[in-house]
N, C-alpha and C positions, 0 to 999 in steps of 0.2 A: 709744659706748652698746650695750650686748648688746641683742639681736632680744627684744621683749617677746611672750611666748607668749599666745593667746587660750584662754579654757577650752576652747572645743571642740576647739581645735589637739591639746590635751594628751589628751582623751577619745579623739582619734583614734590617737594613739599608744599608748595602752594596747590600743585593738583590735587595731591594727598589730602589736602584741608578742606577742599573744595572752595578754596579762596581764588578771584579773579586777580591778573599781576599782569603787568605791562611791562617791556624790555625797551631802554632807548641805549642807543650804541650797540655794541656787541659782548662778547664774553671777555675778551682782550681790552675793552676800554667802554665802558657801557653801566648800566646800572638797572635792576629790577624794583621794580615800582609795586608796592601791594596796595593794588584799588581798595581792598577787601579789610585792609589792616591798616586803616590811619595814612594811608599814603605815603606809608613808611618807603626810604631810599635805601638799598643795599648795593652800593658801590662794588663794580665788577671790574679786577685789574690781573690781566696773564692767565683768566678763567679760575680765578678763586674770589670768594668774596672777602671783601675786606674788612665790613663793619661785623658786627657781632651780632650773631643770631642765636634768637630765643627759637628753637624748633619746636615748643610746645604752645606757642602765641599762634606758628604759623598753622599748626595744626587742629590745634585747638581752640578755644573762644573764653575771651574776658568775659564776665560778667559782673553781679554784687555779691558773688560766692568769691572772687578774687581774680585778680590783674595777671595777666602774663605780660611784663614789658616785651614787645617782640624786639627791639636791639634797632640797628639799621640808624637812618639818619630823618627823626618824626620833626612833625611841626603841630606844636602845641599853642593855648592860648597864653599869652602873662598877663595880669601873676599868676603864682601859684596859690600862696596864701594870702594874708592880709584880709580885711571886710571886702575886699575887691576883684580876691583871686577866684579862681574857678574848680579848685580841686578838693573844697571843705565844704560846699553847697549842701552837701546833707548831713553836716556836721562833722564826720570823719574825712580822712582821707580817701577819697576816689578819684579815679580821672573821669572828665566828663562823659557819661552814658553816650550824649552827641555826638564825640567825636569816636567813642568806642565802635558805634553801631553807624557810623557815617559813611556811604555810597560811594566811592568816586568813579569819576568815569573820563575817558581820555577827550580831551577839548580840541587838542591840533597835536601834529606829530610830523616826524620828521626823521632823516637818518640818524641825526646828531642830536634830535630836540625833543621835547613832551612837554603836554602841559595836562596837569589833571586839576579836577575840579569837582567839590562836593558841598551840600548843605550839610550844616554843624548847628546846632540848637544849642546856646551857651546860659546856666545861670551861675550869676556869681554868688560869692559867700553873702551879702545882702541880699541874696534873693530877688535881684533883678536879673530878667530874660533877655537875652538878646541872640536873636537869631543871625547868623553869619554866614558864607558861603568862603570856605578856604580854597586856594588855589595855588599849587606848585608848579612853576614852567622851568624846567631842567634841562641844561645844556651840557652836554659833554665832549670833551676835546685830549689830544693828546700833542707835545709838543716838544722835541728831544728827549722822550721818556718822563715826562711829567705831567701825570694825567689829571685833568682838570674836570669837575663838576661843580658846575654854577646854577646855585638856584635861587629866582627871586619867590619869594615868600611873601603870601597875598593873603590877608581878610578882609573881608569886604562887610560892613556893619549893616545889616539889612531891614533892621527896627524903622517903624515909622513915629518915632519921636525923637528928638534930640536926647541925649543922657549927656547932663555934669561932669563935671570931673569928680563931684563928691559921689554922684552915682554908680560910675562906671570907670573901668580901665582898660584898654585893649590893645594889647601888641603881640606879633607874630613872635614865635620865642622857636627858635630852631635846635633840637638836641641832637646829635652825633655821637653812635654810642659806639664801640669796641672794647674785646676782652683785651685783657693788661694781664703783666705778670712782674717779678719782682724785674727792675733794670729798666722799666716802661716809663717816662714822665713826659709833663707836659709843660711847655716853659713861655713865657711871654715878656717883654721889657716894661718895666711898671716906672714913669719916670720920675725925678725925684721929688718929693714932694706930695705925691697920688698915694691916696689909701687902697688897702686892699679890705676887702669885708668877709667874715667869714658867716656861712650861714646857719652852720650847726655847731658843733664843739670848736673850740679853738685850735686850728693847725697847725699853730707858730715851730710846735715841733716837731714837724713834716716838711713842711711848707718852707722855703728859703728863699730870701733875696740876696742876691750876692753883691759885691762892690761895686757891680755894674749896672746893674739897677734890673739883671734880669732874675725874674722868678722862676724856680721850679718846685712843681708839682709833680711828688713820686707815687708811682703805684703800690699802695700799703694794704695791708687787711684789715682796714677802720675806715668807718666813713668822715668823709668831709668835703665841705663845697667853699669856695674862694670865689669871688666874682669884684669885679672891676669894670670902670668906668670908661666914659668918651676918651681919654687920655691915652687908652691901650689900643692899636690902630690892628692889631692880630695876635693870633697864639698858634702854637705848634704842638703837635702831639707825636713824640719819639716813640716808635714800637720798635726796642731793640729786637724783641722775641719777634715781628714777623721782617724787619730789616729793611722798615719802610719808615715816612716821615707825613703828617698830614697836617699841611698849613692851613687853617681857616681865619679868614677874612671878610669883615661882615660891612656892609656900606655904612657911612657916619649918617648923621642924623640930619633930617630936614628941615629946612627952615617953618616953623612953626608946629614944631612937634617938640617933646622931650622924652628923655630915657625914664623907664618907671623901675619902681623898687619891687623884682619877681620873686623876692625870699619865698622860701616855706614858713611862713610867720603865723602866728595864731590867727585864727579866721576874726578874733574880735578886736584884733586890733589895726588902726589906720598905716596905710602901708608909710615909709620913710620917705621923706625926701633925699632919694638916694640912688639914681639911676644906675642902671644895669646894661652893660654892652656885650661883655663877657662875664660866662664863670667857668670855674671844672669843677666837676661831680666826680668823686672819687667813691666806687661802692665797693663794700667789703665782700662781696660774694668774688670781685675778681674783674669789675669792668669799670670804664671811664666813659665819661660825657664830655664835650667839646661843645660848650653850648654859647647862643648868640642871640641876643634879645633887641628888638626893635623900639619904635620910638611911638607914639601918641599926641596927636593935638588934645588940647585943653579941654574938649567937649566930641562929643560921637555924633554926629550928623547923619542922620538916614543916607546912605549908599556912600558913605566914607570908606575908602580902602587905604587900608593899612600894610606897608609894605616894604619889604628891606631884600639886598642881594646879600647872599651869603657865598663864597667860593671857597671850594676845597681843594687844594693841591695835594696828589698822592705822587710822592718819588720814592727812590732809595735814600736811604739814608747814607 
């Protein structure tokens, strides 16, 4: 079992790495937000850090020589691949430097909420530049032992001209990471007649759909990712190794917007007409991501705000 990090240890890591951070709530029910670390959110429960922590990312620095995935709960721009994605603008997979180098600042705070924002310059895989502002409004609470972290994820397009559907696509994409071991698994209900999509190699030998429609995606020592659309209302990660479960719920699509293809696909290929609301990514190194993606209008107009609310409920098994 991976060693469980204490809240005080994570704070000390940020200080050691010379990176700014902010705290919402407290160590018993709260979160640490890395202001110089992509505004990653690390949930705190009973004095412990619930999310995965990559210490190298906290004390070190990602650059063109290599990317240290910080863990926690991050906000990225979607899509990832395809001709309109943001991870292949240089020709090979690379986290946008505008996000890595972004400095987030506290815009508003109270005992149980915190809003942070930062400017992020993006270039999509077709070479179109998009100046943006990322904002995360984080609220924490506890109701009868169920800890809640609700995040309003927002990306504002700050360009001075409209971008058509053929030029650019942009949606908030929330990726929440956890260390996992054998016996841990994600589950969601997939209604009859609805499809599930593989982003990498076929996962049918490990991901199972029961007679009741519940899909089980287990922690295994190989990479796979499955995605589903609007028809799935929520997903839950069961961490038997920690004795907790994380229920993740995202807001439904808004009128005038649509889900998009967020897949890690060849950047020379156009996106598919296959909208994604949730996905589960299992990494061979021993962590899982439970992901939620927002929606986009047909055209990006100057000042348009793309937002979604993602609620994480953390409770005992």
